SEMAR-140197 format. One record per atom (N, C-alpha, C): chain; x negated, y, z negated; atom name; residue number from 1. Coordinates in nm, 4 decimals, padded with zeros to 6 digits. Layout:
N
- A; X; Y; Z; CA; NUM
...
***
This chain:
79
- A; 03.4292; 03.8553; -07.1949; N; 1
- A; 03.3423; 03.9705; -07.2102; CA; 1
- A; 03.3465; 04.0527; -07.0824; C; 1
- A; 03.3485; 04.1839; -07.0988; N; 2
- A; 03.3564; 04.2757; -06.9863; CA; 2
- A; 03.2186; 04.3373; -06.9619; C; 2
- A; 03.1494; 04.2914; -06.8584; N; 3
- A; 03.0136; 04.3376; -06.8289; CA; 3
- A; 03.0191; 04.4518; -06.7276; C; 3
- A; 02.9452; 04.5575; -06.7568; N; 4
- A; 02.9364; 04.6710; -06.6654; CA; 4
- A; 02.8063; 04.6614; -06.5873; C; 4
- A; 02.8156; 04.6768; -06.4569; N; 5
- A; 02.6982; 04.6733; -06.3694; CA; 5
- A; 02.6774; 04.8111; -06.3088; C; 5
- A; 02.5592; 04.8676; -06.3269; N; 6
- A; 02.5259; 04.9943; -06.2629; CA; 6
- A; 02.4987; 04.9654; -06.1158; C; 6
- A; 02.5855; 05.0117; -06.0285; N; 7
- A; 02.5680; 04.9870; -05.8858; CA; 7
- A; 02.4729; 05.0889; -05.8255; C; 7
- A; 02.4914; 05.2156; -05.8575; N; 8
- A; 02.3947; 05.3173; -05.8156; CA; 8
- A; 02.3956; 05.4307; -05.9160; C; 8
- A; 02.2821; 05.4969; -05.9269; N; 9
- A; 02.2638; 05.6053; -06.0231; CA; 9
- A; 02.1770; 05.7111; -05.9564; C; 9
- A; 02.2376; 05.8230; -05.9217; N; 10
- A; 02.1684; 05.9306; -05.8511; CA; 10
- A; 02.1491; 06.0483; -05.9461; C; 10
- A; 02.0262; 06.0969; -05.9552; N; 11
- A; 01.9961; 06.2117; -06.0409; CA; 11
- A; 01.9190; 06.3151; -05.9606; C; 11
- A; 01.9657; 06.4376; -05.9709; N; 12
- A; 01.8944; 06.5504; -05.9115; CA; 12
- A; 01.8925; 06.6619; -06.0147; C; 12
- A; 01.8293; 06.7718; -05.9830; N; 13
- A; 01.8301; 06.8869; -06.0718; CA; 13
- A; 01.9688; 06.9468; -06.0876; C; 13
- A; 02.0614; 06.9079; -05.9994; N; 14
- A; 02.1976; 06.9626; -06.0014; CA; 14
- A; 02.2963; 06.8746; -06.0771; C; 14
- A; 02.2548; 06.7535; -06.1144; N; 15
- A; 02.3467; 06.6667; -06.1861; CA; 15
- A; 02.3185; 06.5198; -06.1627; C; 15
- A; 02.4177; 06.4393; -06.1971; N; 16
- A; 02.4035; 06.2946; -06.1909; CA; 16
- A; 02.5350; 06.2322; -06.1431; C; 16
- A; 02.5239; 06.1296; -06.0587; N; 17
- A; 02.6407; 06.0534; -06.0121; CA; 17
- A; 02.6110; 05.9057; -06.0302; C; 17
- A; 02.7029; 05.8351; -06.0958; N; 18
- A; 02.6880; 05.6910; -06.1148; CA; 18
- A; 02.8116; 05.6188; -06.0629; C; 18
- A; 02.7874; 05.5087; -05.9955; N; 19
- A; 02.8926; 05.4157; -05.9556; CA; 19
- A; 02.8700; 05.2888; -06.0371; C; 19
- A; 02.9672; 05.2528; -06.1181; N; 20
- A; 02.9580; 05.1358; -06.2050; CA; 20
- A; 03.0659; 05.0360; -06.1660; C; 20
- A; 03.0332; 04.9084; -06.1722; N; 21
- A; 03.1302; 04.8026; -06.1438; CA; 21
- A; 03.1664; 04.7373; -06.2764; C; 21
- A; 03.2956; 04.7317; -06.3061; N; 22
- A; 03.3408; 04.6726; -06.4310; CA; 22
- A; 03.4773; 04.6091; -06.4083; C; 22
- A; 03.4843; 04.4796; -06.4363; N; 23
- A; 03.6106; 04.4052; -06.4250; CA; 23
- A; 03.6761; 04.4219; -06.2878; C; 23
- A; 03.5947; 04.4192; -06.1822; N; 24
- A; 03.6488; 04.4276; -06.0464; CA; 24
- A; 03.6923; 04.5664; -06.0047; C; 24
- A; 03.6652; 04.6665; -06.0853; N; 25
- A; 03.6995; 04.8049; -06.0545; CA; 25
- A; 03.5712; 04.8875; -06.0458; C; 25
- A; 03.5809; 05.0038; -05.9871; N; 26
- A; 03.4663; 05.0928; -05.9742; CA; 26
- A; 03.4903; 05.2158; -06.0607; C; 26
- A; 03.3957; 05.2411; -06.1484; N; 27
- A; 03.4030; 05.3603; -06.2321; CA; 27
- A; 03.3055; 05.4625; -06.1751; C; 27
- A; 03.3554; 05.5803; -06.1483; N; 28
- A; 03.2757; 05.6909; -06.0973; CA; 28
- A; 03.2529; 05.7880; -06.2125; C; 28
- A; 03.1270; 05.8104; -06.2442; N; 29
- A; 03.0910; 05.9067; -06.3478; CA; 29
- A; 02.9965; 06.0083; -06.2853; C; 29
- A; 03.0332; 06.1347; -06.2945; N; 30
- A; 02.9512; 06.2411; -06.2367; CA; 30
- A; 02.9488; 06.3575; -06.3345; C; 30
- A; 02.8335; 06.4246; -06.3401; N; 31
- A; 02.8229; 06.5379; -06.4311; CA; 31
- A; 02.7138; 06.6324; -06.3861; C; 31
- A; 02.7316; 06.7554; -06.4238; N; 32
- A; 02.6338; 06.8587; -06.3963; CA; 32
- A; 02.6571; 06.9739; -06.4916; C; 32
- A; 02.5830; 07.0807; -06.4764; N; 33
- A; 02.5992; 07.1960; -06.5652; CA; 33
- A; 02.7423; 07.2520; -06.5601; C; 33
- A; 02.8151; 07.2374; -06.6698; N; 34
- A; 02.9499; 07.2936; -06.6784; CA; 34
- A; 03.0618; 07.2091; -06.6208; C; 34
- A; 03.0344; 07.0883; -06.5757; N; 35
- A; 03.1413; 07.0039; -06.5216; CA; 35
- A; 03.1135; 06.8574; -06.5494; C; 35
- A; 03.2208; 06.7787; -06.5462; N; 36
- A; 03.2099; 06.6342; -06.5711; CA; 36
- A; 03.3301; 06.5636; -06.5075; C; 36
- A; 03.3062; 06.4464; -06.4490; N; 37
- A; 03.4126; 06.3668; -06.3868; CA; 37
- A; 03.3959; 06.2212; -06.4291; C; 37
- A; 03.5046; 06.1576; -06.4675; N; 38
- A; 03.5042; 06.0162; -06.5029; CA; 38
- A; 03.6359; 05.9586; -06.4534; C; 38
- A; 03.6293; 05.8705; -06.3550; N; 39
- A; 03.7513; 05.8139; -06.2987; CA; 39
- A; 03.7282; 05.6685; -06.2584; C; 39
- A; 03.8364; 05.5959; -06.2408; N; 40
- A; 03.8300; 05.4547; -06.2030; CA; 40
- A; 03.9021; 05.4356; -06.0702; C; 40
- A; 03.8425; 05.3496; -05.9837; N; 41
- A; 03.8948; 05.3293; -05.8488; CA; 41
- A; 03.8950; 05.1811; -05.8138; C; 41
- A; 03.9746; 05.1451; -05.7161; N; 42
- A; 03.9870; 05.0044; -05.6751; CA; 42
- A; 03.8647; 04.9549; -05.5984; C; 42
- A; 03.8001; 05.0435; -05.5218; N; 43
- A; 03.6872; 05.0026; -05.4374; CA; 43
- A; 03.5767; 05.1081; -05.4394; C; 43
- A; 03.4578; 05.0691; -05.3963; N; 44
- A; 03.3479; 05.1646; -05.3805; CA; 44
- A; 03.3835; 05.2715; -05.2781; C; 44
- A; 03.4481; 05.2315; -05.1712; N; 45
- A; 03.4869; 05.3264; -05.0664; CA; 45
- A; 03.5819; 05.4323; -05.1221; C; 45
- A; 03.6788; 05.3888; -05.2023; N; 46
- A; 03.7735; 05.4830; -05.2621; CA; 46
- A; 03.7012; 05.5798; -05.3561; C; 46
- A; 03.6100; 05.5284; -05.4362; N; 47
- A; 03.5346; 05.6133; -05.5293; CA; 47
- A; 03.4477; 05.7128; -05.4528; C; 47
- A; 03.3820; 05.6683; -05.3461; N; 48
- A; 03.2974; 05.7559; -05.2655; CA; 48
- A; 03.3800; 05.8645; -05.1980; C; 48
- A; 03.4984; 05.8295; -05.1512; N; 49
- A; 03.5872; 05.9281; -05.0896; CA; 49
- A; 03.6319; 06.0307; -05.1930; C; 49
- A; 03.6665; 05.9839; -05.3115; N; 50
- A; 03.7092; 06.0736; -05.4187; CA; 50
- A; 03.5968; 06.1697; -05.4594; C; 50
- A; 03.4742; 06.1225; -05.4540; N; 51
- A; 03.3593; 06.2050; -05.4916; CA; 51
- A; 03.3560; 06.3350; -05.4124; C; 51
- A; 03.4037; 06.3324; -05.2906; N; 52
- A; 03.4008; 06.4506; -05.2036; CA; 52
- A; 03.4822; 06.5670; -05.2594; C; 52
- A; 03.5788; 06.5401; -05.3452; N; 53
- A; 03.6657; 06.6467; -05.3958; CA; 53
- A; 03.6410; 06.6791; -05.5432; C; 53
- A; 03.5328; 06.6279; -05.5997; N; 54
- A; 03.5022; 06.6558; -05.7406; CA; 54
- A; 03.4588; 06.8019; -05.7537; C; 54
- A; 03.5317; 06.8806; -05.8334; N; 55
- A; 03.4950; 07.0215; -05.8520; CA; 55
- A; 03.3570; 07.0346; -05.9174; C; 55
- A; 03.2774; 07.1242; -05.8666; N; 56
- A; 03.1453; 07.1502; -05.9232; CA; 56
- A; 03.0326; 07.0710; -05.8602; C; 56
- A; 03.0656; 06.9649; -05.7904; N; 57
- A; 02.9637; 06.8811; -05.7272; CA; 57
- A; 02.9041; 06.9535; -05.6068; C; 57
- A; 02.7722; 06.9666; -05.6060; N; 58
- A; 02.7074; 07.0351; -05.4937; CA; 58
- A; 02.7015; 06.9437; -05.3716; C; 58
- A; 02.6867; 07.0034; -05.2565; N; 59
- A; 02.6733; 06.9277; -05.1323; CA; 59
- A; 02.5489; 06.8393; -05.1365; C; 59
- A; 02.4411; 06.8924; -05.1932; N; 60
- A; 02.3157; 06.8176; -05.2011; CA; 60
- A; 02.3317; 06.6920; -05.2871; C; 60
- A; 02.3909; 06.7064; -05.4055; N; 61
- A; 02.4114; 06.5914; -05.4929; CA; 61
- A; 02.5071; 06.4917; -05.4291; C; 61
- A; 02.6111; 06.5409; -05.3642; N; 62
- A; 02.7065; 06.4544; -05.2939; CA; 62
- A; 02.6353; 06.3700; -05.1877; C; 62
- A; 02.5546; 06.4342; -05.1057; N; 63
- A; 02.4835; 06.3629; -04.9986; CA; 63
- A; 02.3838; 06.2624; -05.0551; C; 63
- A; 02.3098; 06.3018; -05.1584; N; 64
- A; 02.2144; 06.2093; -05.2221; CA; 64
- A; 02.2866; 06.0881; -05.2798; C; 64
- A; 02.3991; 06.1117; -05.3464; N; 65
- A; 02.4752; 06.0017; -05.4062; CA; 65
- A; 02.5252; 05.9053; -05.2989; C; 65
- A; 02.5748; 05.9586; -05.1889; N; 66
- A; 02.6224; 05.8707; -05.0806; CA; 66
- A; 02.5066; 05.7950; -05.0154; C; 66
- A; 02.3919; 05.8609; -04.9992; N; 67
- A; 02.2744; 05.7928; -04.9440; CA; 67
- A; 02.2294; 05.6795; -05.0352; C; 67
- A; 02.2248; 05.7065; -05.1665; N; 68
- A; 02.1868; 05.6025; -05.2622; CA; 68
- A; 02.2870; 05.4878; -05.2602; C; 68
- A; 02.4149; 05.5211; -05.2528; N; 69
- A; 02.5190; 05.4186; -05.2493; CA; 69
- A; 02.5051; 05.3328; -05.1238; C; 69
- A; 02.4790; 05.3963; -05.0109; N; 70
- A; 02.4612; 05.3225; -04.8858; CA; 70
- A; 02.3396; 05.2299; -04.8926; C; 70
- A; 02.2291; 05.2800; -04.9470; N; 71
- A; 02.1097; 05.1958; -04.9605; CA; 71
- A; 02.1365; 05.0765; -05.0519; C; 71
- A; 02.2048; 05.1003; -05.1625; N; 72
- A; 02.2333; 04.9935; -05.2561; CA; 72
- A; 02.3291; 04.8910; -05.1950; C; 72
- A; 02.4262; 04.9378; -05.1179; N; 73
- A; 02.5216; 04.8493; -05.0516; CA; 73
- A; 02.4489; 04.7592; -04.9521; C; 73
- A; 02.3546; 04.8151; -04.8767; N; 74
- A; 02.2770; 04.7362; -04.7816; CA; 74
- A; 02.1888; 04.6357; -04.8540; C; 74
- A; 02.1245; 04.6800; -04.9617; N; 75
- A; 02.0380; 04.5924; -05.0404; CA; 75
- A; 02.1197; 04.4801; -05.1045; C; 75
- A; 02.2333; 04.5162; -05.1634; N; 76
- A; 02.3193; 04.4201; -05.2321; CA; 76
- A; 02.3737; 04.3162; -05.1330; C; 76
- A; 02.4032; 04.3596; -05.0134; N; 77
- A; 02.4553; 04.2687; -04.9117; CA; 77
- A; 02.3505; 04.1737; -04.8565; C; 77
- A; 02.2231; 04.2111; -04.8690; N; 78
- A; 02.1146; 04.1283; -04.8167; CA; 78
- A; 02.0766; 04.0164; -04.9146; C; 78
- A; 02.1188; 04.0294; -05.0380; N; 79
- A; 02.0817; 03.9314; -05.1414; CA; 79
- A; 02.1525; 03.7996; -05.1243; C; 79
***
């Protein structure tokens, strides 16, 4: 069975960014008014780096998503 884990989920008035872990890969899903991105990456770092070049993604949503990802990474590592 292939279980998907929501690693982080950021929502603002400008859109939504999710980092999902599935089968050892990271799925990046991002969307906002008039745009959508869905891609798969080998690592969280690779997905976060790719997020920087997603067309339509605002700077504010990008920064919030990275902050949420960093908080979740710290929390996940403390468990």
